[in-house]
Every structure is written in C-alpha cells, then in structure tokens.
C-alpha angles and dihedrals in degrees: 000000000000090000091058090052091050092050090050092049091052091052092049096048111130118246115219117231114208131185117194090351092303119116110237100175144301138269121221124194118244137164092282099046125273125344120207120223114191124218100173127061098241091058097049089090088078100031111144096016119138126226134191092233143001094258092059090048092051092050092050092049091049090050091049092050093048091048091052090053094052 
C-alpha cells in the first residue's frame, strides 16, 4: 500500500516554471492535463489555467511575463 502512495506522490510532484532563471510558478498534473499555479505577480494573469503539457504551460508563462514587462 505504501508503494502505491509513493508512486502517486511522484506523479503529482509540482514542476517549477522559470522564465529568465526566475521561478514564476508551478504546474501540477490533474485529470485534464497540467494546471498552472502562479507565485510571482507577472504570471498571475494565467494563474489556474490548464494546459495539455508542460511545454505549453511554459510558453504561456513566458508570454505572460514578457507582456507584463512591455
């Protein structure tokens, strides 16, 4: 039973999304893909959005950060 819990915990581990070496938030896997949770103000524009994969999430975070700098 413990092994099942450890496998589940590994799957649900948050993945940090950085832009320019600065952490902007994390994505966590859910039933619909990956949900983004912002930790820095520039990324809050997309907080809570879901993405099909981590790469799409990273692109959206990068775009949000660049838009906030403009």
